[in-house]
N, CA, C and O atoms as CSV, one atom per row, in Angstrom:
chain,resi,resn,atom,element,x,y,z
A,1,UNK,N,N,-27.971,13.045,14.133
A,1,UNK,CA,C,-29.086,12.243,14.567
A,1,UNK,C,C,-29.521,11.292,13.472
A,1,UNK,O,O,-29.811,10.128,13.749
A,2,UNK,N,N,-29.572,11.753,12.245
A,2,UNK,CA,C,-29.973,10.908,11.129
A,2,UNK,C,C,-28.783,10.697,10.208
A,2,UNK,O,O,-27.929,11.573,10.070
A,3,UNK,N,N,-28.733,9.528,9.580
A,3,UNK,CA,C,-27.659,9.286,8.618
A,3,UNK,C,C,-28.096,9.812,7.262
A,3,UNK,O,O,-29.287,9.958,6.988
A,4,UNK,N,N,-27.117,10.091,6.425
A,4,UNK,CA,C,-27.435,10.618,5.105
A,4,UNK,C,C,-28.109,9.546,4.247
A,4,UNK,O,O,-28.003,8.351,4.523
A,5,UNK,N,N,-28.796,9.996,3.214
A,5,UNK,CA,C,-29.471,9.070,2.308
A,5,UNK,C,C,-28.457,8.144,1.656
A,5,UNK,O,O,-28.719,6.950,1.514
A,6,UNK,N,N,-27.306,8.670,1.259
A,6,UNK,CA,C,-26.310,7.821,0.606
A,6,UNK,C,C,-25.750,6.779,1.566
A,6,UNK,O,O,-25.471,5.653,1.152
A,7,UNK,N,N,-25.580,7.127,2.831
A,7,UNK,CA,C,-25.094,6.152,3.812
A,7,UNK,C,C,-26.130,5.064,4.032
A,7,UNK,O,O,-25.788,3.884,4.109
A,8,UNK,N,N,-27.398,5.454,4.134
A,8,UNK,CA,C,-28.464,4.457,4.303
A,8,UNK,C,C,-28.570,3.576,3.067
A,8,UNK,O,O,-28.775,2.368,3.181
A,9,UNK,N,N,-28.432,4.172,1.890
A,9,UNK,CA,C,-28.496,3.396,0.653
A,9,UNK,C,C,-27.343,2.404,0.574
A,9,UNK,O,O,-27.533,1.252,0.186
A,10,UNK,N,N,-26.162,2.849,0.938
A,10,UNK,CA,C,-24.991,1.963,0.916
A,10,UNK,C,C,-25.187,0.818,1.902
A,10,UNK,O,O,-24.855,-0.329,1.602
A,11,UNK,N,N,-25.722,1.127,3.069
A,11,UNK,CA,C,-25.959,0.093,4.074
A,11,UNK,C,C,-26.998,-0.915,3.582
A,11,UNK,O,O,-26.827,-2.120,3.763
A,12,UNK,N,N,-28.061,-0.432,2.966
A,12,UNK,CA,C,-29.098,-1.324,2.436
A,12,UNK,C,C,-28.539,-2.186,1.310
A,12,UNK,O,O,-28.854,-3.372,1.220
A,13,UNK,N,N,-27.715,-1.598,0.457
A,13,UNK,CA,C,-27.098,-2.358,-0.628
A,13,UNK,C,C,-26.198,-3.452,-0.069
A,13,UNK,O,O,-26.215,-4.582,-0.556
A,14,UNK,N,N,-25.414,-3.121,0.951
A,14,UNK,CA,C,-24.516,-4.095,1.563
A,14,UNK,C,C,-25.315,-5.249,2.161
A,14,UNK,O,O,-24.966,-6.413,1.961
A,15,UNK,N,N,-26.391,-4.935,2.898
A,15,UNK,CA,C,-27.228,-5.987,3.478
A,15,UNK,C,C,-27.821,-6.875,2.392
A,15,UNK,O,O,-27.817,-8.099,2.527
A,16,UNK,N,N,-28.328,-6.279,1.321
A,16,UNK,CA,C,-28.932,-7.053,0.234
A,16,UNK,C,C,-27.889,-7.915,-0.457
A,16,UNK,O,O,-28.172,-9.054,-0.829
A,17,UNK,N,N,-26.695,-7.385,-0.629
A,17,UNK,CA,C,-25.617,-8.145,-1.267
A,17,UNK,C,C,-25.226,-9.352,-0.428
A,17,UNK,O,O,-25.024,-10.445,-0.955
A,18,UNK,N,N,-25.120,-9.149,0.886
A,18,UNK,CA,C,-24.773,-10.250,1.787
A,18,UNK,C,C,-25.879,-11.298,1.791
A,18,UNK,O,O,-25.604,-12.497,1.744
A,19,UNK,N,N,-27.132,-10.843,1.847
A,19,UNK,CA,C,-28.250,-11.785,1.846
A,19,UNK,C,C,-28.276,-12.595,0.553
A,19,UNK,O,O,-28.545,-13.796,0.583
A,20,UNK,N,N,-28.003,-11.961,-0.569
A,20,UNK,CA,C,-27.977,-12.672,-1.845
A,20,UNK,C,C,-26.843,-13.690,-1.873
A,20,UNK,O,O,-27.015,-14.800,-2.375
A,21,UNK,N,N,-25.686,-13.314,-1.334
A,21,UNK,CA,C,-24.555,-14.245,-1.275
A,21,UNK,C,C,-24.902,-15.467,-0.453
A,21,UNK,O,O,-24.589,-16.592,-0.842
A,22,UNK,N,N,-25.547,-15.253,0.680
A,22,UNK,CA,C,-25.923,-16.359,1.559
A,22,UNK,C,C,-26.974,-17.234,0.887
A,22,UNK,O,O,-26.887,-18.461,0.932
A,23,UNK,N,N,-27.963,-16.608,0.269
A,23,UNK,CA,C,-29.036,-17.371,-0.380
A,23,UNK,C,C,-28.520,-18.263,-1.497
A,23,UNK,O,O,-29.056,-19.349,-1.719
A,24,UNK,N,N,-27.491,-17.820,-2.199
A,24,UNK,CA,C,-27.007,-18.568,-3.359
A,24,UNK,C,C,-25.830,-19.487,-3.024
A,24,UNK,O,O,-25.352,-20.203,-3.904
A,25,UNK,N,N,-25.359,-19.486,-1.798
A,25,UNK,CA,C,-24.152,-20.226,-1.436
A,25,UNK,C,C,-24.464,-21.687,-1.118
A,25,UNK,O,O,-25.510,-22.013,-0.557
A,26,UNK,N,N,-23.519,-22.560,-1.495
A,26,UNK,CA,C,-23.603,-23.956,-1.071
A,26,UNK,C,C,-22.975,-24.037,0.330
A,26,UNK,O,O,-22.405,-23.053,0.802
A,27,UNK,N,N,-23.072,-25.199,1.003
A,27,UNK,CA,C,-22.543,-25.282,2.375
A,27,UNK,C,C,-21.070,-24.891,2.500
A,27,UNK,O,O,-20.682,-24.264,3.486
A,28,UNK,N,N,-20.255,-25.250,1.525
A,28,UNK,CA,C,-18.840,-24.888,1.575
A,28,UNK,C,C,-18.673,-23.374,1.505
A,28,UNK,O,O,-17.887,-22.795,2.255
A,29,UNK,N,N,-19.407,-22.743,0.609
A,29,UNK,CA,C,-19.321,-21.288,0.475
A,29,UNK,C,C,-19.854,-20.580,1.718
A,29,UNK,O,O,-19.348,-19.523,2.096
A,30,UNK,N,N,-20.874,-21.157,2.353
A,30,UNK,CA,C,-21.394,-20.553,3.583
A,30,UNK,C,C,-20.325,-20.502,4.668
A,30,UNK,O,O,-20.200,-19.508,5.383
A,31,UNK,N,N,-19.556,-21.583,4.785
A,31,UNK,CA,C,-18.475,-21.589,5.775
A,31,UNK,C,C,-17.432,-20.536,5.403
A,31,UNK,O,O,-16.903,-19.856,6.282
A,32,UNK,N,N,-17.130,-20.393,4.110
A,32,UNK,CA,C,-16.215,-19.330,3.679
A,32,UNK,C,C,-16.743,-17.965,4.099
A,32,UNK,O,O,-15.982,-17.134,4.596
A,33,UNK,N,N,-18.040,-17.724,3.905
A,33,UNK,CA,C,-18.642,-16.452,4.300
A,33,UNK,C,C,-18.539,-16.233,5.807
A,33,UNK,O,O,-18.301,-15.114,6.262
A,34,UNK,N,N,-18.718,-17.309,6.581
A,34,UNK,CA,C,-18.588,-17.195,8.040
A,34,UNK,C,C,-17.159,-16.845,8.447
A,34,UNK,O,O,-16.945,-15.988,9.304
A,35,UNK,N,N,-16.188,-17.508,7.833
A,35,UNK,CA,C,-14.790,-17.183,8.146
A,35,UNK,C,C,-14.483,-15.727,7.789
A,35,UNK,O,O,-13.830,-15.019,8.555
A,36,UNK,N,N,-14.956,-15.290,6.626
A,36,UNK,CA,C,-14.716,-13.905,6.212
A,36,UNK,C,C,-15.355,-12.915,7.190
A,36,UNK,O,O,-14.735,-11.923,7.572
A,37,UNK,N,N,-16.600,-13.196,7.591
A,37,UNK,CA,C,-17.293,-12.313,8.530
A,37,UNK,C,C,-16.596,-12.314,9.888
A,37,UNK,O,O,-16.499,-11.274,10.539
A,38,UNK,N,N,-16.115,-13.476,10.312
A,38,UNK,CA,C,-15.401,-13.576,11.580
A,38,UNK,C,C,-14.132,-12.732,11.548
A,38,UNK,O,O,-13.851,-11.993,12.491
A,39,UNK,N,N,-13.377,-12.840,10.482
A,39,UNK,CA,C,-12.133,-12.073,10.393
A,39,UNK,C,C,-12.409,-10.570,10.277
A,39,UNK,O,O,-11.646,-9.760,10.802
A,40,UNK,N,N,-13.488,-10.197,9.595
A,40,UNK,CA,C,-13.861,-8.775,9.536
A,40,UNK,C,C,-14.229,-8.260,10.925
A,40,UNK,O,O,-13.830,-7.161,11.310
A,41,UNK,N,N,-14.990,-9.058,11.674
A,41,UNK,CA,C,-15.394,-8.636,13.023
A,41,UNK,C,C,-14.178,-8.473,13.929
A,41,UNK,O,O,-14.104,-7.521,14.706
A,42,UNK,N,N,-13.228,-9.395,13.833
A,42,UNK,CA,C,-12.017,-9.282,14.647
A,42,UNK,C,C,-11.221,-8.033,14.257
A,42,UNK,O,O,-10.738,-7.301,15.120
A,43,UNK,N,N,-11.093,-7.802,12.963
A,43,UNK,CA,C,-10.388,-6.605,12.490
A,43,UNK,C,C,-11.074,-5.324,12.938
A,43,UNK,O,O,-10.414,-4.364,13.336
A,44,UNK,N,N,-12.398,-5.312,12.872
A,44,UNK,CA,C,-13.157,-4.137,13.315
A,44,UNK,C,C,-13.041,-3.943,14.821
A,44,UNK,O,O,-12.986,-2.808,15.294
A,45,UNK,N,N,-13.003,-5.032,15.577
A,45,UNK,CA,C,-12.816,-4.930,17.032
A,45,UNK,C,C,-11.448,-4.325,17.341
A,45,UNK,O,O,-11.315,-3.503,18.248
A,46,UNK,N,N,-10.446,-4.732,16.590
A,46,UNK,CA,C,-9.101,-4.188,16.799
A,46,UNK,C,C,-9.086,-2.678,16.537
A,46,UNK,O,O,-8.517,-1.909,17.311
A,47,UNK,N,N,-9.715,-2.273,15.443
A,47,UNK,CA,C,-9.791,-0.837,15.142
A,47,UNK,C,C,-10.562,-0.091,16.223
A,47,UNK,O,O,-10.192,1.024,16.592
A,48,UNK,N,N,-11.628,-0.695,16.733
A,48,UNK,CA,C,-12.418,-0.055,17.784
A,48,UNK,C,C,-11.601,0.101,19.066
A,48,UNK,O,O,-11.695,1.129,19.737
A,49,UNK,N,N,-10.808,-0.902,19.409
A,49,UNK,CA,C,-9.939,-0.787,20.595
A,49,UNK,C,C,-8.949,0.352,20.393
A,49,UNK,O,O,-8.741,1.163,21.295
A,50,UNK,N,N,-8.345,0.415,19.226
A,50,UNK,CA,C,-7.366,1.458,18.941
A,50,UNK,C,C,-7.991,2.853,18.966
A,50,UNK,O,O,-7.318,3.837,19.272
A,51,UNK,N,N,-9.297,2.928,18.638
A,51,UNK,CA,C,-10.003,4.213,18.645
A,51,UNK,C,C,-10.702,4.484,19.977
A,51,UNK,O,O,-11.397,5.490,20.118
A,52,UNK,N,N,-10.522,3.593,20.952
A,52,UNK,CA,C,-11.196,3.700,22.256
A,52,UNK,C,C,-12.714,3.767,22.126
A,52,UNK,O,O,-13.386,4.449,22.899
A,53,UNK,N,N,-13.239,3.056,21.148
A,53,UNK,CA,C,-14.688,2.999,20.901
A,53,UNK,C,C,-15.235,1.726,21.553
A,53,UNK,O,O,-15.343,0.682,20.910
A,54,UNK,N,N,-15.573,1.831,22.829
A,54,UNK,CA,C,-15.990,0.669,23.612
A,54,UNK,C,C,-17.258,0.007,23.058
A,54,UNK,O,O,-17.285,-1.218,22.934
A,55,UNK,N,N,-18.299,0.761,22.724
A,55,UNK,CA,C,-19.497,0.088,22.197
A,55,UNK,C,C,-19.224,-0.694,20.906
A,55,UNK,O,O,-19.725,-1.805,20.734
A,56,UNK,N,N,-18.441,-0.121,20.014
A,56,UNK,CA,C,-18.119,-0.814,18.761
A,56,UNK,C,C,-17.277,-2.057,19.026
A,56,UNK,O,O,-17.493,-3.104,18.417
A,57,UNK,N,N,-16.315,-1.934,19.940
A,57,UNK,CA,C,-15.483,-3.091,20.302
A,57,UNK,C,C,-16.347,-4.220,20.830
A,57,UNK,O,O,-16.204,-5.369,20.411
A,58,UNK,N,N,-17.241,-3.895,21.747
A,58,UNK,CA,C,-18.104,-4.920,22.343
A,58,UNK,C,C,-18.996,-5.572,21.288
A,58,UNK,O,O,-19.177,-6.790,21.293
A,59,UNK,N,N,-19.544,-4.774,20.396
A,59,UNK,CA,C,-20.410,-5.320,19.348
A,59,UNK,C,C,-19.634,-6.247,18.423
A,59,UNK,O,O,-20.102,-7.339,18.103
A,60,UNK,N,N,-18.465,-5.824,17.998
A,60,UNK,CA,C,-17.683,-6.628,17.052
A,60,UNK,C,C,-17.200,-7.928,17.702
A,60,UNK,O,O,-17.228,-8.985,17.070
A,61,UNK,N,N,-16.765,-7.855,18.942
A,61,UNK,CA,C,-16.320,-9.076,19.621
A,61,UNK,C,C,-17.507,-9.999,19.874
A,61,UNK,O,O,-17.391,-11.217,19.746
A,62,UNK,N,N,-18.635,-9.422,20.229
A,62,UNK,CA,C,-19.843,-10.226,20.404
A,62,UNK,C,C,-20.227,-10.921,19.095
A,62,UNK,O,O,-20.570,-12.103,19.089
A,63,UNK,N,N,-20.165,-10.179,17.989
A,63,UNK,CA,C,-20.455,-10.775,16.677
A,63,UNK,C,C,-19.477,-11.909,16.369
A,63,UNK,O,O,-19.880,-12.961,15.872
A,64,UNK,N,N,-18.203,-11.699,16.662
A,64,UNK,CA,C,-17.181,-12.718,16.384
A,64,UNK,C,C,-17.438,-13.992,17.202
A,64,UNK,O,O,-17.358,-15.103,16.678
A,65,UNK,N,N,-17.746,-13.813,18.483
A,65,UNK,CA,C,-18.022,-14.978,19.337
A,65,UNK,C,C,-19.269,-15.701,18.841
A,65,UNK,O,O,-19.317,-16.931,18.825
A,66,UNK,N,N,-20.252,-14.947,18.446
A,66,UNK,CA,C,-21.492,-15.556,17.939
A,66,UNK,C,C,-21.236,-16.358,16.662
A,66,UNK,O,O,-21.781,-17.450,16.499
A,67,UNK,N,N,-20.419,-15.830,15.766
A,67,UNK,CA,C,-20.071,-16.561,14.543
A,67,UNK,C,C,-19.359,-17.857,14.894
A,67,UNK,O,O,-19.652,-18.912,14.331
A,68,UNK,N,N,-18.424,-17.769,15.827
A,68,UNK,CA,C,-17.707,-18.975,16.256
A,68,UNK,C,C,-18.664,-20.010,16.836
A,68,UNK,O,O,-18.664,-21.172,16.429
A,69,UNK,N,N,-19.475,-19.571,17.788
A,69,UNK,CA,C,-20.334,-20.501,18.527
A,69,UNK,C,C,-21.501,-21.023,17.687
A,69,UNK,O,O,-21.746,-22.228,17.636
A,70,UNK,N,N,-22.206,-20.121,17.037
A,70,UNK,CA,C,-23.434,-20.505,16.335
A,70,UNK,C,C,-23.204,-20.886,14.880
A,70,UNK,O,O,-23.903,-21.743,14.340
A,71,UNK,N,N,-22.230,-20.253,14.250
A,71,UNK,CA,C,-22.027,-20.494,12.831
A,71,UNK,C,C,-21.028,-21.585,12.518
A,71,UNK,O,O,-21.228,-22.363,11.585
A,72,UNK,N,N,-19.953,-21.653,13.288
A,72,UNK,CA,C,-18.890,-22.612,12.983
A,72,UNK,C,C,-18.879,-23.816,13.923
A,72,UNK,O,O,-18.692,-24.947,13.475
A,73,UNK,N,N,-19.075,-23.587,15.208
A,73,UNK,CA,C,-18.982,-24.677,16.175
A,73,UNK,C,C,-20.259,-25.519,16.229
A,73,UNK,O,O,-20.185,-26.748,16.206
A,74,UNK,N,N,-21.414,-24.882,16.301
A,74,UNK,CA,C,-22.681,-25.609,16.476
A,74,UNK,C,C,-22.945,-26.652,15.389
A,74,UNK,O,O,-23.440,-27.733,15.708
A,75,UNK,N,N,-22.636,-26.376,14.122
A,75,UNK,CA,C,-22.935,-27.380,13.091
A,75,UNK,C,C,-21.916,-28.516,12.978
A,75,UNK,O,O,-22.103,-29.424,12.168
A,76,UNK,N,N,-20.850,-28.484,13.766
A,76,UNK,CA,C,-19.866,-29.559,13.670
A,76,UNK,C,C,-20.538,-30.908,13.944
A,76,UNK,O,O,-21.328,-31.038,14.879
A,77,UNK,N,N,-20.220,-31.894,13.132
A,77,UNK,CA,C,-20.776,-33.239,13.282
A,77,UNK,C,C,-19.848,-34.043,14.180
A,77,UNK,O,O,-18.917,-34.696,13.709
A,78,UNK,N,N,-20.117,-33.983,15.483
A,78,UNK,CA,C,-19.246,-34.642,16.453
A,78,UNK,C,C,-19.347,-36.163,16.366
A,78,UNK,O,O,-18.440,-36.871,16.804
A,79,UNK,N,N,-20.428,-36.662,15.812
A,79,UNK,CA,C,-20.613,-38.109,15.692
A,79,UNK,C,C,-19.811,-38.687,14.528
A,79,UNK,O,O,-19.200,-39.747,14.662
A,80,UNK,N,N,-19.809,-37.999,13.392
A,80,UNK,CA,C,-19.144,-38.519,12.196
A,80,UNK,C,C,-17.862,-37.782,11.834
A,80,UNK,O,O,-17.128,-38.205,10.941
A,81,UNK,N,N,-17.597,-36.691,12.522
A,81,UNK,CA,C,-16.474,-35.847,12.152
A,81,UNK,C,C,-15.115,-36.285,12.653
A,81,UNK,O,O,-14.091,-35.752,12.223
A,82,UNK,N,N,-15.095,-37.248,13.555
A,82,UNK,CA,C,-13.828,-37.773,14.053
A,82,UNK,C,C,-12.985,-36.724,14.740
A,82,UNK,O,O,-13.494,-35.776,15.337
A,83,UNK,N,N,-11.660,-36.923,14.638
A,83,UNK,CA,C,-10.707,-36.019,15.289
A,83,UNK,C,C,-10.810,-34.590,14.762
A,83,UNK,O,O,-10.604,-33.634,15.508
A,84,UNK,N,N,-11.128,-34.446,13.479
A,84,UNK,CA,C,-11.228,-33.108,12.904
A,84,UNK,C,C,-12.308,-32.295,13.620
A,84,UNK,O,O,-12.070,-31.150,14.005
A,85,UNK,N,N,-13.478,-32.874,13.797
A,85,UNK,CA,C,-14.562,-32.165,14.473
A,85,UNK,C,C,-14.196,-31.867,15.925
A,85,UNK,O,O,-14.464,-30.775,16.424
A,86,UNK,N,N,-13.588,-32.831,16.596
A,86,UNK,CA,C,-13.183,-32.636,17.998
A,86,UNK,C,C,-12.163,-31.504,18.098
A,86,UNK,O,O,-12.267,-30.644,18.972
A,87,UNK,N,N,-11.185,-31.506,17.208
A,87,UNK,CA,C,-10.145,-30.476,17.237
A,87,UNK,C,C,-10.699,-29.096,16.895
A,87,UNK,O,O,-10.328,-28.105,17.524
A,88,UNK,N,N,-11.585,-29.027,15.901
A,88,UNK,CA,C,-12.189,-27.740,15.555
A,88,UNK,C,C,-13.054,-27.227,16.701
A,88,UNK,O,O,-13.047,-26.032,16.998
A,89,UNK,N,N,-13.795,-28.122,17.344
A,89,UNK,CA,C,-14.611,-27.737,18.491
A,89,UNK,C,C,-13.734,-27.121,19.583
A,89,UNK,O,O,-14.072,-26.081,20.149
A,90,UNK,N,N,-12.621,-27.764,19.868
A,90,UNK,CA,C,-11.701,-27.252,20.891
A,90,UNK,C,C,-11.093,-25.912,20.464
A,90,UNK,O,O,-10.963,-24.997,21.278
A,91,UNK,N,N,-10.729,-25.803,19.205
A,91,UNK,CA,C,-10.147,-24.553,18.713
A,91,UNK,C,C,-11.154,-23.411,18.786
A,91,UNK,O,O,-10.817,-22.316,19.236
A,92,UNK,N,N,-12.381,-23.656,18.348
A,92,UNK,CA,C,-13.406,-22.612,18.382
A,92,UNK,C,C,-13.721,-22.201,19.819
A,92,UNK,O,O,-13.946,-21.022,20.089
A,93,UNK,N,N,-13.740,-23.163,20.740
A,93,UNK,CA,C,-13.970,-22.856,22.156
A,93,UNK,C,C,-12.834,-21.982,22.688
A,93,UNK,O,O,-13.075,-20.999,23.389
A,94,UNK,N,N,-11.598,-22.347,22.351
A,94,UNK,CA,C,-10.425,-21.574,22.766
A,94,UNK,C,C,-10.495,-20.153,22.203
A,94,UNK,O,O,-10.278,-19.183,22.929
A,95,UNK,N,N,-10.797,-20.035,20.916
A,95,UNK,CA,C,-10.856,-18.719,20.273
A,95,UNK,C,C,-11.944,-17.847,20.905
A,95,UNK,O,O,-11.729,-16.655,21.126
A,96,UNK,N,N,-13.097,-18.426,21.193
A,96,UNK,CA,C,-14.172,-17.656,21.817
A,96,UNK,C,C,-13.738,-17.156,23.198
A,96,UNK,O,O,-13.992,-16.003,23.548
A,97,UNK,N,N,-13.089,-18.014,23.978
A,97,UNK,CA,C,-12.604,-17.604,25.296
A,97,UNK,C,C,-11.557,-16.501,25.182
A,97,UNK,O,O,-11.551,-15.560,25.976
A,98,UNK,N,N,-10.685,-16.616,24.209
A,98,UNK,CA,C,-9.652,-15.585,24.008
A,98,UNK,C,C,-10.288,-14.255,23.584
A,98,UNK,O,O,-9.832,-13.191,24.001
A,99,UNK,N,N,-11.334,-14.314,22.762
A,99,UNK,CA,C,-12.012,-13.084,22.358
A,99,UNK,C,C,-12.656,-12.391,23.558
A,99,UNK,O,O,-12.611,-11.166,23.665
A,100,UNK,N,N,-13.247,-13.160,24.448
A,100,UNK,CA,C,-13.834,-12.581,25.665
A,100,UNK,C,C,-12.742,-11.914,26.494
A,100,UNK,O,O,-12.940,-10.817,27.017
A,101,UNK,N,N,-11.598,-12.568,26.614
A,101,UNK,CA,C,-10.478,-11.986,27.357
A,101,UNK,C,C,-9.967,-10.717,26.670
A,101,UNK,O,O,-9.657,-9.731,27.339
A,102,UNK,N,N,-9.880,-10.740,25.352
A,102,UNK,CA,C,-9.453,-9.548,24.612
A,102,UNK,C,C,-10.414,-8.397,24.872
A,102,UNK,O,O,-9.998,-7.245,24.988
A,103,UNK,N,N,-11.693,-8.712,24.963
A,103,UNK,CA,C,-12.692,-7.689,25.242
A,103,UNK,C,C,-12.483,-7.105,26.636
A,103,UNK,O,O,-12.531,-5.888,26.815
A,104,UNK,N,N,-12.254,-7.962,27.614
A,104,UNK,CA,C,-12.057,-7.501,28.988
A,104,UNK,C,C,-10.800,-6.655,29.147
A,104,UNK,O,O,-10.787,-5.681,29.901
A,105,UNK,N,N,-9.743,-7.035,28.431
A,105,UNK,CA,C,-8.445,-6.377,28.612
A,105,UNK,C,C,-8.121,-5.339,27.531
A,105,UNK,O,O,-7.073,-4.695,27.581
A,106,UNK,N,N,-9.033,-5.179,26.546
A,106,UNK,CA,C,-8.743,-4.292,25.405
A,106,UNK,C,C,-7.410,-4.674,24.767
A,106,UNK,O,O,-6.569,-3.812,24.509
A,107,UNK,N,N,-7.225,-5.946,24.520
A,107,UNK,CA,C,-5.937,-6.490,24.092
A,107,UNK,C,C,-5.942,-6.854,22.609
A,107,UNK,O,O,-6.525,-7.861,22.207
A,108,UNK,N,N,-5.284,-6.021,21.802
A,108,UNK,CA,C,-5.231,-6.290,20.365
A,108,UNK,C,C,-4.302,-7.457,20.039
A,108,UNK,O,O,-4.446,-8.080,18.987
A,109,UNK,N,N,-3.358,-7.761,20.917
A,109,UNK,CA,C,-2.460,-8.896,20.693
A,109,UNK,C,C,-3.262,-10.203,20.703
A,109,UNK,O,O,-3.007,-11.099,19.898
A,110,UNK,N,N,-4.218,-10.302,21.607
A,110,UNK,CA,C,-5.069,-11.491,21.646
A,110,UNK,C,C,-5.928,-11.558,20.388
A,110,UNK,O,O,-6.128,-12.634,19.824
A,111,UNK,N,N,-6.429,-10.423,19.955
A,111,UNK,CA,C,-7.209,-10.408,18.705
A,111,UNK,C,C,-6.359,-10.880,17.534
A,111,UNK,O,O,-6.831,-11.635,16.684
A,112,UNK,N,N,-5.113,-10.438,17.488
A,112,UNK,CA,C,-4.206,-10.880,16.427
A,112,UNK,C,C,-3.959,-12.388,16.497
A,112,UNK,O,O,-3.888,-13.059,15.468
A,113,UNK,N,N,-3.831,-12.913,17.714
A,113,UNK,CA,C,-3.634,-14.355,17.898
A,113,UNK,C,C,-4.819,-15.141,17.336
A,113,UNK,O,O,-4.643,-16.093,16.575
A,114,UNK,N,N,-6.028,-14.726,17.721
A,114,UNK,CA,C,-7.228,-15.420,17.246
A,114,UNK,C,C,-7.356,-15.286,15.737
A,114,UNK,O,O,-7.682,-16.255,15.052
A,115,UNK,N,N,-7.105,-14.110,15.225
A,115,UNK,CA,C,-7.198,-13.900,13.774
A,115,UNK,C,C,-6.220,-14.802,13.026
A,115,UNK,O,O,-6.561,-15.348,11.978
A,116,UNK,N,N,-5.012,-14.962,13.553
A,116,UNK,CA,C,-4.011,-15.821,12.911
A,116,UNK,C,C,-4.462,-17.286,12.930
A,116,UNK,O,O,-4.288,-17.997,11.941
A,117,UNK,N,N,-5.032,-17.734,14.032
A,117,UNK,CA,C,-5.533,-19.112,14.109
A,117,UNK,C,C,-6.661,-19.336,13.102
A,117,UNK,O,O,-6.681,-20.339,12.389
A,118,UNK,N,N,-7.590,-18.396,13.056
A,118,UNK,CA,C,-8.726,-18.518,12.143
A,118,UNK,C,C,-8.255,-18.426,10.695
A,118,UNK,O,O,-8.798,-19.109,9.827
A,119,UNK,N,N,-7.261,-17.599,10.423
A,119,UNK,CA,C,-6.735,-17.476,9.054
A,119,UNK,C,C,-6.175,-18.816,8.570
A,119,UNK,O,O,-6.337,-19.177,7.405
A,120,UNK,N,N,-5.519,-19.548,9.466
A,120,UNK,CA,C,-4.986,-20.863,9.077
A,120,UNK,C,C,-6.113,-21.836,8.740
A,120,UNK,O,O,-6.051,-22.537,7.730
A,121,UNK,N,N,-7.130,-21.878,9.575
A,121,UNK,CA,C,-8.260,-22.782,9.333
A,121,UNK,C,C,-9.015,-22.351,8.087
A,121,UNK,O,O,-9.390,-23.188,7.266
A,122,UNK,N,N,-9.237,-21.070,7.944
A,122,UNK,CA,C,-9.942,-20.541,6.783
A,122,UNK,C,C,-9.183,-20.858,5.492
A,122,UNK,O,O,-9.778,-21.260,4.492
A,123,UNK,N,N,-7.878,-20.673,5.529
A,123,UNK,CA,C,-7.064,-20.972,4.345
A,123,UNK,C,C,-7.146,-22.436,3.952
A,123,UNK,O,O,-7.248,-22.762,2.769
A,124,UNK,N,N,-7.100,-23.321,4.943
A,124,UNK,CA,C,-7.240,-24.753,4.671
A,124,UNK,C,C,-8.605,-25.087,4.109
A,124,UNK,O,O,-8.726,-25.893,3.186
A,125,UNK,N,N,-9.640,-24.463,4.672
A,125,UNK,CA,C,-11.002,-24.704,4.205
A,125,UNK,C,C,-11.148,-24.255,2.747
A,125,UNK,O,O,-11.763,-24.948,1.935
A,126,UNK,N,N,-10.584,-23.103,2.428
A,126,UNK,CA,C,-10.683,-22.596,1.055
A,126,UNK,C,C,-9.928,-23.493,0.079
A,126,UNK,O,O,-10.323,-23.617,-1.080
A,127,UNK,N,N,-8.852,-24.116,0.535
A,127,UNK,CA,C,-8.073,-25.002,-0.346
A,127,UNK,C,C,-8.809,-26.283,-0.685
A,127,UNK,O,O,-8.643,-26.814,-1.783
A,128,UNK,N,N,-9.633,-26.800,0.248
A,128,UNK,CA,C,-10.341,-28.037,-0.087
A,128,UNK,C,C,-11.452,-27.788,-1.090
A,128,UNK,O,O,-11.872,-28.707,-1.792
A,129,UNK,N,N,-11.936,-26.548,-1.164
A,129,UNK,CA,C,-12.898,-26.127,-2.177
A,129,UNK,C,C,-14.034,-27.123,-2.387
A,129,UNK,O,O,-14.360,-27.465,-3.524
A,130,UNK,N,N,-14.627,-27.581,-1.309
A,130,UNK,CA,C,-15.764,-28.469,-1.407
A,130,UNK,C,C,-15.420,-29.928,-1.605
A,130,UNK,O,O,-16.313,-30.747,-1.819
A,131,UNK,N,N,-14.142,-30.271,-1.539
A,131,UNK,CA,C,-13.724,-31.677,-1.758
A,131,UNK,C,C,-13.463,-32.394,-0.446
A,131,UNK,O,O,-12.656,-33.323,-0.396
A,132,UNK,N,N,-14.125,-31.980,0.597
A,132,UNK,CA,C,-13.922,-32.590,1.901
A,132,UNK,C,C,-14.699,-33.873,2.061
A,132,UNK,O,O,-15.180,-34.445,1.083
A,133,UNK,N,N,-14.823,-34.329,3.301
A,133,UNK,CA,C,-15.551,-35.577,3.584
A,133,UNK,C,C,-16.995,-35.500,3.102
A,133,UNK,O,O,-17.548,-34.415,2.925
A,134,UNK,N,N,-17.587,-36.656,2.895
A,134,UNK,CA,C,-18.946,-36.751,2.351
A,134,UNK,C,C,-19.954,-35.978,3.205
A,134,UNK,O,O,-20.888,-35.385,2.666
A,135,UNK,N,N,-19.776,-35.976,4.529
A,135,UNK,CA,C,-20.762,-35.307,5.369
A,135,UNK,C,C,-20.696,-33.785,5.245
A,135,UNK,O,O,-21.555,-33.082,5.777
A,136,UNK,N,N,-19.670,-33.269,4.537
A,136,UNK,CA,C,-19.592,-31.832,4.289
A,136,UNK,C,C,-20.083,-31.459,2.895
A,136,UNK,O,O,-20.169,-30.278,2.560
A,137,UNK,N,N,-20.403,-32.457,2.089
A,137,UNK,CA,C,-20.804,-32.199,0.712
A,137,UNK,C,C,-22.257,-31.762,0.639
A,137,UNK,O,O,-23.082,-32.201,1.440
A,138,UNK,N,N,-22.578,-30.884,-0.335
A,138,UNK,CA,C,-23.972,-30.481,-0.513
A,138,UNK,C,C,-24.823,-31.668,-0.941
A,138,UNK,O,O,-24.356,-32.572,-1.635
A,139,UNK,N,N,-26.077,-31.647,-0.515
A,139,UNK,CA,C,-26.989,-32.736,-0.859
A,139,UNK,C,C,-27.625,-32.482,-2.196
A,139,UNK,O,O,-28.428,-33.290,-2.662
């Protein structure tokens, strides 16, 4: 019924560490944190499917879709971003739809597909290391 003190302490430490990372991050680092959280959620959803843990699967996939929609897709600058913004918008929409399908079908292959797509985008983002277009630069 209750979690141990050490488990609660570890959870509180993790939350504080994440909050500190977010507070100190520049816009480029924030996107890195979002990609990392997205890939963790997809990985956790895969483990939940393999363990037949439906509530955990639903939560992790919901978190992943939310990161895609609210964290990565919503801030795209469709006015100044050109083809890159349009393509990322389409990719994020596709990935979110695939995650919903993976949830419905308990399909880890779809999760692997989405994770591979996000890994490519994440890797490219990490390589630019803040040297992207002016509208992505910190103010």
